[in-house]
DSSP file (Angstrom, degrees, kcal/mol; ACC not computed):
  #  RESIDUE AA STRUCTURE BP1 BP2  ACC     N-H-->O    O-->H-N    N-H-->O    O-->H-N    TCO  KAPPA ALPHA  PHI   PSI    X-CA   Y-CA   Z-CA
    1    1 A M              0   0    0      0, 0.0     2,-0.1     0, 0.0    41,-0.1   0.000 360.0 360.0 360.0 150.6   22.6  -35.1  -21.7
    2    2 A E    >>  -     0   0    0     39,-0.3     3,-0.8     1,-0.1     4,-0.8  -0.484 360.0-120.8 -75.4 152.3   23.2  -31.9  -23.7
    3    3 A V  H >> S+     0   0    0      1,-0.3     4,-1.9     2,-0.2     3,-0.7   0.868 110.7  60.7 -62.5 -39.3   24.8  -29.0  -21.9
    4    4 A M  H 3> S+     0   0    0      1,-0.2     4,-2.7     2,-0.2    -1,-0.3   0.763  94.7  64.4 -59.5 -25.8   21.8  -26.7  -22.6
    5    5 A F  H <> S+     0   0    0     -3,-0.8     4,-2.0    36,-0.3    -1,-0.2   0.927 107.2  41.3 -61.1 -46.1   19.6  -29.1  -20.7
    6    6 A W  H <X S+     0   0    0     -4,-0.8     4,-2.2    -3,-0.7    -2,-0.2   0.843 112.6  55.1 -74.4 -34.6   21.7  -28.2  -17.6
    7    7 A V  H  X S+     0   0    0     -4,-1.9     4,-2.6     2,-0.2    -2,-0.2   0.930 111.0  44.0 -63.2 -45.9   21.8  -24.5  -18.5
    8    8 A W  H  X S+     0   0    0     -4,-2.7     4,-2.8     2,-0.2    -2,-0.2   0.896 111.3  54.0 -67.7 -39.3   18.0  -24.3  -18.7
    9    9 A L  H  X S+     0   0    0     -4,-2.0     4,-2.3    -5,-0.2    -1,-0.2   0.900 110.6  47.5 -55.9 -42.8   17.6  -26.3  -15.5
   10   10 A G  H  X S+     0   0    0     -4,-2.2     4,-3.1     2,-0.2     5,-0.3   0.918 110.2  51.5 -63.6 -45.4   19.9  -23.7  -13.8
   11   11 A V  H  X S+     0   0    0     -4,-2.6     4,-2.8     1,-0.2     5,-0.3   0.931 110.3  49.5 -59.4 -45.3   18.0  -20.9  -15.2
   12   12 A I  H  X S+     0   0    0     -4,-2.8     4,-2.0     1,-0.2     5,-0.2   0.942 115.2  43.6 -53.7 -52.3   14.7  -22.4  -13.9
   13   13 A A  H  X S+     0   0    0     -4,-2.3     4,-2.2    -5,-0.2    -2,-0.2   0.919 114.2  48.2 -65.2 -45.1   16.2  -22.9  -10.5
   14   14 A L  H  X S+     0   0    0     -4,-3.1     4,-2.5     1,-0.2    -2,-0.2   0.937 114.1  45.2 -65.9 -47.2   17.9  -19.6  -10.2
   15   15 A T  H  X S+     0   0    0     -4,-2.8     4,-2.1    -5,-0.3    -1,-0.2   0.835 113.4  51.1 -68.3 -28.9   14.8  -17.5  -11.4
   16   16 A A  H  X S+     0   0    0     -4,-2.0     4,-2.5    -5,-0.3    -1,-0.2   0.887 110.9  48.4 -73.1 -35.6   12.5  -19.5   -9.1
   17   17 A I  H  X S+     0   0    0     -4,-2.2     4,-2.2    -5,-0.2     5,-0.2   0.941 111.9  49.4 -66.3 -47.2   14.8  -18.9   -6.1
   18   18 A V  H  X S+     0   0    0     -4,-2.5     4,-2.8     1,-0.2     5,-0.3   0.923 113.4  46.9 -54.0 -48.3   15.0  -15.2   -7.0
   19   19 A E  H  X S+     0   0    0     -4,-2.1     4,-2.9     1,-0.2     6,-0.2   0.888 109.7  52.6 -61.6 -43.3   11.1  -15.1   -7.2
   20   20 A F  H  < S+     0   0    0     -4,-2.5    -1,-0.2     1,-0.2    -2,-0.2   0.881 114.1  43.8 -65.0 -34.2   10.7  -17.0   -4.0
   21   21 A I  H  < S+     0   0    0     -4,-2.2    -2,-0.2    -5,-0.1    -1,-0.2   0.906 124.8  31.9 -73.4 -45.1   13.1  -14.5   -2.2
   22   22 A S  H  < S-     0   0    0     -4,-2.8    -3,-0.2    -5,-0.2    -2,-0.2   0.876  76.0-163.6 -85.5 -36.6   11.6  -11.3   -3.7
   23   23 A L     <  +     0   0    0     -4,-2.9    -3,-0.1    -5,-0.3    -4,-0.1   0.823  56.3 116.1  54.0  33.8    7.9  -12.3   -4.1
   24   24 A D  S    S-     0   0    0     -5,-0.2    -1,-0.1     0, 0.0    -5,-0.1   0.252  85.5-116.1-112.5  11.2    7.5   -9.2   -6.5
   25   25 A L  S    S+     0   0    0     -6,-0.2     4,-0.1     1,-0.1    -6,-0.1   0.908  76.5 129.5  48.9  47.4    6.8  -11.3   -9.7
   26   26 A T  S    S+     0   0    0    -11,-0.1     4,-0.2    -7,-0.1    -1,-0.1   0.793  75.8  20.6 -99.4 -32.8    9.9  -10.1  -11.3
   27   27 A S  S  > S+     0   0    0    -12,-0.2     4,-1.6     2,-0.1     3,-0.1   0.373  93.1  94.8-119.8   6.3   11.5  -13.3  -12.4
   28   28 A I  H  > S+     0   0    0      1,-0.2     4,-2.6     2,-0.2     5,-0.2   0.811  83.0  60.5 -64.1 -29.5    8.6  -15.7  -12.5
   29   29 A W  H  > S+     0   0    0      1,-0.2     4,-2.5     2,-0.2    -1,-0.2   0.903 105.1  46.6 -64.5 -38.3    8.2  -14.9  -16.2
   30   30 A F  H  > S+     0   0    0      2,-0.2     4,-1.3     1,-0.2    -1,-0.2   0.802 107.9  56.3 -73.5 -28.6   11.6  -16.1  -16.9
   31   31 A T  H  X S+     0   0    0     -4,-1.6     4,-0.6     2,-0.2     3,-0.4   0.956 113.9  40.6 -62.5 -52.4   11.1  -19.3  -14.9
   32   32 A A  H >X S+     0   0    0     -4,-2.6     3,-0.8     1,-0.2     4,-0.6   0.887 113.1  55.2 -64.9 -36.7    8.0  -20.1  -17.1
   33   33 A G  H 3< S+     0   0    0     -4,-2.5    -1,-0.2     1,-0.2    -2,-0.2   0.753 103.8  54.6 -66.9 -23.8    9.9  -19.0  -20.2
   34   34 A A  H 3X S+     0   0    0     -4,-1.3     4,-1.9    -3,-0.4    -1,-0.2   0.616  90.3  77.3 -82.8 -13.0   12.8  -21.4  -19.5
   35   35 A I  H <X S+     0   0    0     -3,-0.8     4,-2.0    -4,-0.6    -1,-0.2   0.918  92.9  47.9 -68.7 -38.7   10.5  -24.5  -19.3
   36   36 A I  H  X S+     0   0    0     -4,-0.6     4,-2.4     2,-0.2     5,-0.2   0.948 114.2  45.8 -70.1 -45.2    9.9  -24.9  -23.1
   37   37 A P  H  > S+     0   0    0      0, 0.0     4,-2.4     0, 0.0    -1,-0.2   0.868 110.4  55.5 -64.6 -31.8   13.7  -24.6  -23.9
   38   38 A F  H  X S+     0   0    0     -4,-1.9     4,-2.0     2,-0.2    -2,-0.2   0.926 110.4  44.8 -59.5 -45.3   14.4  -27.0  -21.1
   39   39 A I  H  X S+     0   0    0     -4,-2.0     4,-2.1     1,-0.2    -1,-0.2   0.903 113.8  50.3 -64.5 -42.7   11.9  -29.5  -22.7
   40   40 A L  H  X S+     0   0    0     -4,-2.4     4,-1.8     1,-0.2     6,-0.4   0.850 110.0  49.3 -65.9 -34.9   13.5  -28.8  -26.1
   41   41 A A  H  < S+     0   0    0     -4,-2.4   -39,-0.3     2,-0.2   -36,-0.3   0.863 109.0  52.5 -74.8 -31.8   17.0  -29.4  -24.8
   42   42 A A  H  < S+     0   0    0     -4,-2.0    -2,-0.2     1,-0.2    -1,-0.2   0.877 108.1  52.5 -67.1 -36.2   15.9  -32.7  -23.1
   43   43 A I  H  < S-     0   0    0     -4,-2.1    -2,-0.2    -5,-0.1    -1,-0.2   0.898 104.3-155.4 -61.5 -42.0   14.5  -33.8  -26.5
   44   44 A G     <  +     0   0    0     -4,-1.8    -2,-0.1    -5,-0.1     3,-0.1   0.086  60.6  76.7  87.7 162.3   17.9  -33.0  -28.1
   45   45 A G        +     0   0    0      1,-0.2     2,-0.5    -4,-0.1    -4,-0.1   0.427  67.5 115.1  81.5  -0.3   18.8  -32.1  -31.6
   46   46 A I  S    S-     0   0    0     -6,-0.4    -1,-0.2    -5,-0.1    -2,-0.1  -0.901  71.3-112.4-106.0 131.4   17.6  -28.5  -31.4
   47   47 A R    >>  -     0   0    0     -2,-0.5     4,-1.6     1,-0.1     3,-0.6  -0.230  17.4-124.4 -66.0 144.6   20.2  -25.8  -31.7
   48   48 A W  H 3> S+     0   0    0      1,-0.2     4,-2.3     2,-0.2     5,-0.2   0.769 110.1  61.9 -62.4 -26.8   20.9  -23.6  -28.7
   49   49 A E  H 3> S+     0   0    0      2,-0.2     4,-2.2     1,-0.2    -1,-0.2   0.894 105.4  46.8 -64.7 -41.0   20.1  -20.4  -30.8
   50   50 A I  H <> S+     0   0    0     -3,-0.6     4,-2.5     2,-0.2    -2,-0.2   0.889 110.2  52.4 -66.2 -39.3   16.6  -21.7  -31.3
   51   51 A Q  H  X S+     0   0    0     -4,-1.6     4,-2.3     2,-0.2    -2,-0.2   0.899 110.8  47.3 -64.4 -41.8   16.2  -22.5  -27.6
   52   52 A V  H  X S+     0   0    0     -4,-2.3     4,-2.6     2,-0.2     5,-0.2   0.912 112.0  50.4 -63.5 -41.8   17.4  -19.0  -26.6
   53   53 A A  H  X S+     0   0    0     -4,-2.2     4,-2.9     2,-0.2    -2,-0.2   0.916 110.8  48.9 -59.7 -43.9   14.9  -17.5  -29.2
   54   54 A V  H  X S+     0   0    0     -4,-2.5     4,-2.8     1,-0.2     5,-0.3   0.919 111.2  50.6 -67.5 -42.1   12.1  -19.6  -27.8
   55   55 A F  H  X S+     0   0    0     -4,-2.3     4,-2.4     2,-0.2     5,-0.2   0.941 112.4  45.9 -59.0 -47.8   13.0  -18.5  -24.2
   56   56 A V  H  X S+     0   0    0     -4,-2.6     4,-2.5     2,-0.2     5,-0.2   0.938 116.4  46.1 -62.8 -47.9   13.1  -14.7  -25.2
   57   57 A V  H  X S+     0   0    0     -4,-2.9     4,-2.5    -5,-0.2    -2,-0.2   0.944 114.5  44.8 -61.0 -49.3    9.8  -15.1  -27.0
   58   58 A V  H  X S+     0   0    0     -4,-2.8     4,-2.7     2,-0.2    -1,-0.2   0.918 115.8  47.8 -60.3 -47.9    7.9  -17.0  -24.4
   59   59 A S  H  X S+     0   0    0     -4,-2.4     4,-2.5    -5,-0.3    -1,-0.2   0.924 113.7  46.2 -63.0 -44.7    9.2  -14.8  -21.6
   60   60 A A  H  X S+     0   0    0     -4,-2.5     4,-2.8    -5,-0.2     5,-0.2   0.889 111.1  52.8 -65.7 -39.8    8.3  -11.6  -23.4
   61   61 A A  H  X S+     0   0    0     -4,-2.5     4,-2.8    -5,-0.2     5,-0.3   0.915 111.0  47.9 -59.5 -47.3    4.8  -13.0  -24.4
   62   62 A L  H  X S+     0   0    0     -4,-2.7     4,-2.6     2,-0.2     5,-0.3   0.945 113.0  47.3 -61.4 -47.6    4.2  -13.8  -20.7
   63   63 A I  H  X S+     0   0    0     -4,-2.5     4,-1.4     1,-0.2    -2,-0.2   0.943 116.4  43.3 -55.6 -51.3    5.3  -10.4  -19.5
   64   64 A I  H  < S+     0   0    0     -4,-2.8     4,-0.5     1,-0.2    -1,-0.2   0.919 119.6  40.8 -65.8 -43.8    3.3   -8.5  -22.1
   65   65 A S  H  < S+     0   0    0     -4,-2.8     4,-0.3    -5,-0.2    -2,-0.2   0.860 124.9  32.3 -79.6 -32.9    0.1  -10.6  -21.8
   66   66 A L  H  X S+     0   0    0     -4,-2.6     4,-2.8    -5,-0.3     5,-0.3   0.510  94.4  89.1-104.7  -3.7   -0.1  -11.0  -18.0
   67   67 A R  H  X S+     0   0    0     -4,-1.4     4,-2.3    -5,-0.3     5,-0.2   0.916  88.4  47.4 -57.4 -47.3    1.5   -7.7  -16.9
   68   68 A K  H  > S+     0   0    0     -4,-0.5     4,-1.9     2,-0.2    -1,-0.2   0.939 115.5  46.0 -60.2 -48.9   -1.8   -5.7  -16.8
   69   69 A W  H  > S+     0   0    0     -4,-0.3     4,-2.2     1,-0.2    -2,-0.2   0.919 113.0  47.6 -65.0 -46.1   -3.6   -8.5  -14.9
   70   70 A T  H  X S+     0   0    0     -4,-2.8     4,-2.7     1,-0.2    -1,-0.2   0.847 111.3  51.6 -66.5 -33.5   -0.8   -9.1  -12.3
   71   71 A R  H  X S+     0   0    0     -4,-2.3     4,-2.0    -5,-0.3    -1,-0.2   0.874 110.0  50.6 -65.6 -34.7   -0.4   -5.3  -11.7
   72   72 A K  H  < S+     0   0    0     -4,-1.9     4,-0.5     2,-0.2    -2,-0.2   0.898 113.7  44.0 -67.1 -42.3   -4.1   -5.1  -11.1
   73   73 A M  H  < S+     0   0    0     -4,-2.2     3,-0.5     1,-0.2     4,-0.2   0.901 117.4  45.2 -67.1 -42.2   -4.0   -8.1   -8.6
   74   74 A L  H  < S+     0   0    0     -4,-2.7     3,-0.4     1,-0.2    -2,-0.2   0.853 118.6  40.6 -73.0 -35.2   -0.9   -6.8   -6.9
   75   75 A L  S >< S+     0   0    0     -4,-2.0     3,-1.3    -5,-0.2     4,-0.4   0.305  79.9 104.2 -96.8   6.9   -2.1   -3.2   -6.6
   76   76 A K  T 3  S+     0   0    0     -3,-0.5    -1,-0.2    -4,-0.5     3,-0.2   0.823  96.0  29.8 -63.7 -29.9   -5.8   -3.7   -5.7
   77   77 A N  T >  S+     0   0    0     -3,-0.4     3,-1.7    -4,-0.2    -1,-0.3   0.234  86.9 109.4-111.8  15.8   -5.1   -2.8   -2.1
   78   78 A A  T <  S+     0   0    0     -3,-1.3    -1,-0.1     1,-0.3    -2,-0.1   0.841  82.4  45.2 -59.5 -35.9   -2.2   -0.4   -2.6
   79   79 A N  T 3  S+     0   0    0     -4,-0.4     2,-0.5    -3,-0.2    -1,-0.3   0.297  83.0 118.8 -90.9  11.2   -4.2    2.7   -1.6
   80   80 A F    <   -     0   0    0     -3,-1.7     2,-0.3     1,-0.0     6,-0.1  -0.702  58.0-144.0 -81.6 123.2   -5.8    1.1    1.4
   81   81 A K        -     0   0    0     -2,-0.5     2,-0.3     4,-0.1    -2,-0.1  -0.668  20.1-175.0 -88.5 138.6   -4.8    3.0    4.4
   82   82 A T    >   -     0   0    0     -2,-0.3     3,-1.3     0, 0.0     4,-0.5  -0.850  45.3  -7.2-128.9 167.1   -4.1    1.2    7.7
   83   83 A N  G >  S-     0   0    0     -2,-0.3     3,-1.6     1,-0.3     4,-0.3  -0.104 129.0 -10.7  48.0-134.6   -3.3    2.2   11.3
   84   84 A V  G >> S+     0   0    0      1,-0.3     3,-2.0     2,-0.2     4,-0.6   0.787 128.9  69.6 -68.8 -27.1   -2.6    5.9   11.9
   85   85 A D  G X4 S+     0   0    0     -3,-1.3     3,-0.6     1,-0.3    -1,-0.3   0.773  89.8  63.9 -61.9 -21.0   -2.5    6.6    8.1
   86   86 A A  G <4 S+     0   0    0     -3,-1.6    -1,-0.3    -4,-0.5    -2,-0.2   0.637  92.6  64.2 -74.7 -12.8   -6.2    5.9    8.0
   87   87 A L  G X4 S+     0   0    0     -3,-2.0     3,-1.9    -4,-0.3    44,-0.3   0.748  77.1 102.5 -78.8 -25.9   -6.7    9.0   10.3
   88   88 A I  T << S+     0   0    0     -4,-0.6    44,-0.2    -3,-0.6     3,-0.1  -0.438  88.0  18.3 -66.2 127.4   -5.4   11.5    7.7
   89   89 A G  T 3  S+     0   0    0     42,-2.9    -1,-0.3     1,-0.4     2,-0.1   0.277  89.6 134.3  95.1  -6.9   -8.3   13.2    6.1
   90   90 A K    <   -     0   0    0     -3,-1.9    41,-2.6    41,-0.1     2,-0.5  -0.470  47.7-141.3 -71.5 143.6  -10.9   12.5    8.7
   91   91 A K  E     +A  130   0A   0     39,-0.2     2,-0.3    -2,-0.1    39,-0.2  -0.949  32.0 159.1-112.3 125.0  -13.0   15.3    9.9
   92   92 A V  E     -A  129   0A   0     37,-2.3    37,-3.4    -2,-0.5     2,-0.4  -0.846  39.3-100.7-139.3 169.0  -13.9   15.5   13.6
   93   93 A R  E     -A  128   0A   0     -2,-0.3    14,-0.6    14,-0.3     2,-0.3  -0.764  37.0-114.4 -98.0 138.4  -15.0   18.0   16.2
   94   94 A M  E     -B  106   0A   0     33,-2.5    32,-2.5    -2,-0.4    12,-0.2  -0.526  20.9-166.1 -69.1 131.7  -12.6   19.6   18.6
   95   95 A L  E    S+     0   0A   0     10,-3.5     2,-0.3    -2,-0.3    11,-0.2   0.797  74.3  18.0 -88.6 -34.3  -13.2   18.5   22.2
   96   96 A D  E    S-B  105   0A   0      9,-1.2     9,-0.6    28,-0.1    -1,-0.2  -0.943  91.5 -90.5-136.6 159.3  -11.0   21.2   23.7
   97   97 A R        -     0   0    0     -2,-0.3     2,-0.4     7,-0.2    27,-0.2  -0.408  40.0-163.0 -67.6 140.0   -9.6   24.5   22.6
   98   98 A A  B     +F  123   0B   0     25,-2.5    25,-3.0     6,-0.1     2,-0.2  -0.973  19.2 150.5-125.5 142.8   -6.1   24.3   21.0
   99   99 A D        -     0   0    0      3,-2.0    18,-0.2    -2,-0.4    22,-0.2  -0.801  64.6 -70.1-147.0-168.2   -3.6   27.2   20.4
  100  100 A F  S    S+     0   0    0     20,-0.6    21,-0.1    -2,-0.2     3,-0.1   0.690 132.2  34.4 -70.6 -16.7    0.1   27.5   20.2
  101  101 A E  S    S+     0   0    0      1,-0.1     2,-0.4    19,-0.1    -1,-0.2   0.584 114.0  58.6-103.3 -12.3    0.5   26.9   24.0
  102  102 A T  S    S-     0   0    0     -3,-0.1    -3,-2.0     0, 0.0     2,-0.3  -0.962  72.2-133.8-124.3 133.4   -2.2   24.4   24.6
  103  103 A L        -     0   0    0     -2,-0.4    13,-0.2    -5,-0.2     2,-0.1  -0.638  22.7-157.8 -74.9 132.7   -2.9   21.0   23.2
  104  104 A G  E     - C   0 115A   0     11,-2.7    11,-2.7    -2,-0.3     2,-0.3  -0.314   9.0-135.4 -93.2-173.0   -6.5   20.4   22.1
  105  105 A S  E     -BC  96 114A   0     -9,-0.6   -10,-3.5     9,-0.3    -9,-1.2  -0.997  16.3-173.1-148.5 152.3   -8.1   17.0   21.8
  106  106 A V  E     -BC  94 113A   0      7,-2.2     7,-2.9    -2,-0.3     2,-0.5  -0.940  20.7-130.9-136.9 158.6  -10.3   15.2   19.4
  107  107 A K  E     - C   0 112A   0    -14,-0.6     2,-0.5    -2,-0.3   -14,-0.3  -0.959  20.4-179.8-117.8 122.6  -12.0   11.8   19.6
  108  108 A I  E >   - C   0 111A   0      3,-2.7     3,-1.8    -2,-0.5     2,-0.5  -0.952  68.2 -39.8-122.4 112.9  -11.8    9.4   16.8
  109  109 A G  T 3  S-     0   0    0     -2,-0.5    -2,-0.0     1,-0.2     0, 0.0  -0.656 124.7 -28.2  73.9-125.7  -13.6    6.2   17.3
  110  110 A D  T 3  S+     0   0    0     -2,-0.5     2,-0.5    -3,-0.0    -1,-0.2   0.262 120.4  93.1-102.9   7.4  -13.0    5.3   21.0
  111  111 A V  E <   -C  108   0A   0     -3,-1.8    -3,-2.7     2,-0.0     2,-0.7  -0.890  62.9-146.9-115.0 132.8   -9.7    7.1   21.2
  112  112 A V  E     -C  107   0A   0     -2,-0.5     2,-0.3    -5,-0.2    -5,-0.3  -0.852  22.7-164.4 -95.5 117.4   -9.0   10.6   22.4
  113  113 A W  E     -C  106   0A   0     -7,-2.9    -7,-2.2    -2,-0.7     2,-0.3  -0.729  22.9-116.7-100.3 146.6   -6.1   12.2   20.5
  114  114 A S  E     -Cd 105 138A   0     23,-0.9    25,-3.2    -2,-0.3     2,-0.4  -0.641  37.4-156.7 -75.1 139.7   -4.1   15.3   21.4
  115  115 A A  E     -Cd 104 139A   0    -11,-2.7   -11,-2.7    -2,-0.3     2,-0.4  -0.977  14.5-171.9-129.6 135.5   -4.5   17.8   18.6
  116  116 A V  E     - d   0 140A   0     23,-2.7    25,-2.4    -2,-0.4   -13,-0.1  -0.977  31.3-110.0-123.4 136.7   -2.4   20.7   17.5
  117  117 A A  E >   - d   0 141A   0     -2,-0.4     3,-1.0     4,-0.2    25,-0.2  -0.323  26.4-122.5 -63.8 145.2   -3.3   23.3   14.9
  118  118 A D  T 3  S+     0   0    0     23,-2.5    -1,-0.1     1,-0.3    24,-0.1   0.919 108.4  21.1 -56.1 -45.9   -1.4   23.1   11.7
  119  119 A K  T 3  S-     0   0    0     22,-0.2    -1,-0.3     2,-0.0     3,-0.1   0.062 115.4-100.5-114.7  26.4    0.0   26.7   11.8
  120  120 A G  S <  S+     0   0    0     -3,-1.0   -20,-0.6     1,-0.2   -19,-0.1   0.553  75.2 142.4  70.9   9.7   -0.3   27.2   15.6
  121  121 A E        -     0   0    0    -22,-0.2     2,-0.3     1,-0.1    -4,-0.2  -0.338  58.6 -93.2 -74.5 163.0   -3.5   29.3   15.3
  122  122 A A        -     0   0    0    -23,-0.1     2,-0.5    -3,-0.1   -23,-0.3  -0.627  35.3-167.3 -82.7 138.1   -6.2   28.9   17.9
  123  123 A I  B     -F   98   0B   0    -25,-3.0   -25,-2.5    -2,-0.3     3,-0.1  -0.990  17.6-134.8-123.2 121.9   -9.0   26.5   17.2
  124  124 A E    >   -     0   0    0     -2,-0.5     3,-1.4   -27,-0.2   -30,-0.2  -0.269  29.9 -87.0 -77.3 161.6  -12.1   26.7   19.4
  125  125 A K  T 3  S+     0   0    0      1,-0.2   -30,-0.2   -30,-0.1    -1,-0.1  -0.355 112.4  23.4 -62.2 144.5  -13.9   23.9   21.1
  126  126 A D  T 3  S+     0   0    0    -32,-2.5    -1,-0.2     1,-0.3     2,-0.2   0.438  89.2 135.7  74.7   2.7  -16.7   22.3   18.8
  127  127 A K    <   -     0   0    0     -3,-1.4   -33,-2.5     1,-0.1     2,-0.5  -0.575  60.5-116.0 -76.0 147.2  -15.0   23.4   15.6
  128  128 A I  E     +A   93   0A   0     16,-0.3    16,-2.9   -35,-0.2     2,-0.3  -0.735  40.5 179.7 -82.5 125.4  -14.8   21.0   12.8
  129  129 A V  E     -AE  92 143A   0    -37,-3.4   -37,-2.3    -2,-0.5     2,-0.5  -0.884  21.6-137.3-126.1 157.9  -11.2   20.1   11.9
  130  130 A E  E     -AE  91 142A   0     12,-3.0    12,-2.0    -2,-0.3     2,-0.5  -0.955  21.2-123.8-115.7 132.4   -9.5   17.8    9.4
  131  131 A V  E     + E   0 141A   0    -41,-2.6   -42,-2.9    -2,-0.5    10,-0.2  -0.611  35.6 166.4 -70.4 118.7   -6.5   15.6   10.3
  132  132 A I  E     +     0   0A   0      8,-2.9     2,-0.3    -2,-0.5     9,-0.2   0.616  61.9   4.4-108.1 -16.0   -3.7   16.5    7.9
  133  133 A K  E     - E   0 140A   0      7,-1.3     7,-2.9   -46,-0.1     2,-0.5  -0.984  57.8-134.3-162.5 150.9   -0.8   14.7    9.6
  134  134 A V  E     - E   0 139A   0     -2,-0.3     2,-0.6     5,-0.2     5,-0.2  -0.978  18.5-173.9-113.5 128.8    0.1   12.5   12.4
  135  135 A D  E >   - E   0 138A   0      3,-3.0     3,-2.2    -2,-0.5     2,-0.4  -0.898  60.7 -63.0-124.0  99.3    3.1   13.4   14.5
  136  136 A G  T 3  S-     0   0    0     -2,-0.6     0, 0.0     1,-0.3     0, 0.0  -0.477 119.4 -17.5  60.3-114.8    4.0   10.8   17.0
  137  137 A N  T 3  S+     0   0    0     -2,-0.4   -23,-0.9    -3,-0.1     2,-0.4   0.173 124.4  88.6-104.8  16.8    0.9   10.7   19.4
  138  138 A K  E <   -dE 114 135A   0     -3,-2.2    -3,-3.0   -25,-0.1     2,-0.5  -0.903  68.1-139.9-114.8 140.7   -0.4   14.1   18.2
  139  139 A L  E     -dE 115 134A   0    -25,-3.2   -23,-2.7    -2,-0.4     2,-0.6  -0.878  11.3-143.6 -97.2 133.1   -2.7   14.9   15.3
  140  140 A I  E     +dE 116 133A   0     -7,-2.9    -8,-2.9    -2,-0.5    -7,-1.3  -0.861  32.5 177.6 -88.0 115.7   -2.0   17.9   13.2
  141  141 A V  E     -dE 117 131A   0    -25,-2.4   -23,-2.5    -2,-0.6     2,-0.4  -0.839  23.8-155.8-128.4 157.0   -5.3   19.4   12.2
  142  142 A K  E     - E   0 130A   0    -12,-2.0   -12,-3.0    -2,-0.3     2,-0.1  -0.963  34.3-101.9-129.3 151.4   -6.6   22.4   10.3
  143  143 A E  E     - E   0 129A   0     -2,-0.4     2,-0.6   -14,-0.2   -14,-0.3  -0.426  29.5-134.4 -72.6 142.5  -10.0   24.0   10.8
  144  144 A V        -     0   0    0    -16,-2.9   -16,-0.3     1,-0.1     3,-0.1  -0.883  18.2-173.4 -96.7 119.3  -12.6   23.1    8.2
  145  145 A T        +     0   0    0     -2,-0.6     2,-0.4     1,-0.1    -1,-0.1   0.752  65.9  33.5 -89.2 -26.0  -14.5   26.2    6.9
  146  146 A E  S    S+     0   0    0      1,-0.1    -1,-0.1     2,-0.0     0, 0.0  -0.971 100.7   9.1-133.9 146.6  -17.2   24.5    4.7
  147  147 A G        -     0   0    0     -2,-0.4     2,-0.3    -3,-0.1    -1,-0.1   0.472  62.6-120.9  74.8 145.1  -19.1   21.3    4.8
  148  148 A K        -     0   0    0     -3,-0.0     2,-0.3     4,-0.0   -56,-0.0  -0.785  19.8-129.3-115.5 163.9  -19.3   18.7    7.5
  149  149 A S    >   -     0   0    0     -2,-0.3     3,-0.9     1,-0.1   -59,-0.0  -0.703  19.1-121.0-109.6 159.4  -18.5   15.0    7.4
  150  150 A E  T 3  S+     0   0    0     -2,-0.3    -1,-0.1     1,-0.2    -2,-0.0   0.752 111.4  65.3 -68.4 -21.3  -20.4   12.0    8.4
  151  151 A E  T 3  S+     0   0    0      2,-0.1     2,-0.4   -60,-0.1    -1,-0.2   0.665  78.6  99.0 -75.5 -18.3  -17.6   11.2   10.8
  152  152 A V  S <  S-     0   0    0     -3,-0.9   -60,-0.1   -60,-0.1     3,-0.1  -0.585  72.0-136.4 -77.8 128.3  -18.4   14.3   12.9
  153  153 A K        -     0   0    0     -2,-0.4    -2,-0.1     1,-0.1    -1,-0.1  -0.554  25.6-101.4 -82.2 147.2  -20.4   13.4   15.9
  154  154 A P    >>  -     0   0    0      0, 0.0     4,-1.7     0, 0.0     3,-0.6  -0.353  29.6-117.4 -62.6 149.7  -23.3   15.7   16.9
  155  155 A K  H 3> S+     0   0    0      1,-0.2     4,-2.1     2,-0.2     5,-0.1   0.808 113.3  59.7 -62.2 -31.4  -22.6   18.0   19.7
  156  156 A A  H 3> S+     0   0    0      2,-0.2     4,-2.1     1,-0.2    -1,-0.2   0.899 104.4  50.1 -55.4 -46.2  -25.3   16.4   21.9
  157  157 A K  H <> S+     0   0    0     -3,-0.6     4,-2.0     1,-0.2    -2,-0.2   0.867 108.9  51.4 -65.6 -39.2  -23.5   13.1   21.6
  158  158 A I  H  X S+     0   0    0     -4,-1.7     4,-2.2     1,-0.2    -1,-0.2   0.930 108.5  51.1 -67.0 -41.2  -20.2   14.6   22.7
  159  159 A E  H  X S+     0   0    0     -4,-2.1     4,-2.0     1,-0.2    -2,-0.2   0.903 108.9  51.8 -63.6 -38.9  -21.8   16.3   25.7
  160  160 A K  H  X S+     0   0    0     -4,-2.1     4,-1.3     1,-0.2    -1,-0.2   0.901 110.5  48.5 -66.7 -34.6  -23.3   12.9   26.8
  161  161 A E  H  X S+     0   0    0     -4,-2.0     4,-1.3     1,-0.2    -1,-0.2   0.860 109.1  52.2 -68.3 -33.9  -19.9   11.3   26.5
  162  162 A E  H  < S+     0   0    0     -4,-2.2    -1,-0.2     1,-0.2    -2,-0.2   0.889 106.7  54.5 -68.7 -35.5  -18.2   14.0   28.5
  163  163 A E  H  < S+     0   0    0     -4,-2.0    -1,-0.2     1,-0.2    -2,-0.2   0.859 104.5  55.2 -63.2 -36.8  -20.9   13.5   31.3
  164  164 A K  H  <        0   0    0     -4,-1.3    -1,-0.2     1,-0.3    -2,-0.2   0.846 360.0 360.0 -65.2 -39.5  -20.0    9.8   31.4
  165  165 A Q     <        0   0    0     -4,-1.3    -1,-0.3    -3,-0.1    -2,-0.2   0.481 360.0 360.0 -75.6 360.0  -16.3   10.6   32.0
């Protein structure tokens, strides 16, 4: 067998292993691009320069033609917030007053969180606040001056929940 047969087999194996380890679609293009030169080397009689040119052209064509589609598939959930990151930006009603000495509280879903004002100012009970940061088990909030959110519970519902506790 020709030496280039083994070279292309090595390129295929190496790039496939790198892709398997990284799972970032970084070397899969070269794995696929090395298949045609591998076949050409197995047939024999084709110069190594032509095999390298075929490898470069096929790899480049795969990267250029499939890059946009694969980025779309890989990044379709990139902006999806999970866990505590999903709390940032939520607007809720203060259950207790908060100031620079006292922690307030807010309820998001079924969880009551400690809340601290962003700049240490006082925020009164029943004011609408927006979560701007999560610091450990505390939410850093700022008072919202305009507009309400669908996430904010009516005051009557809050009072009913407080009576249950």
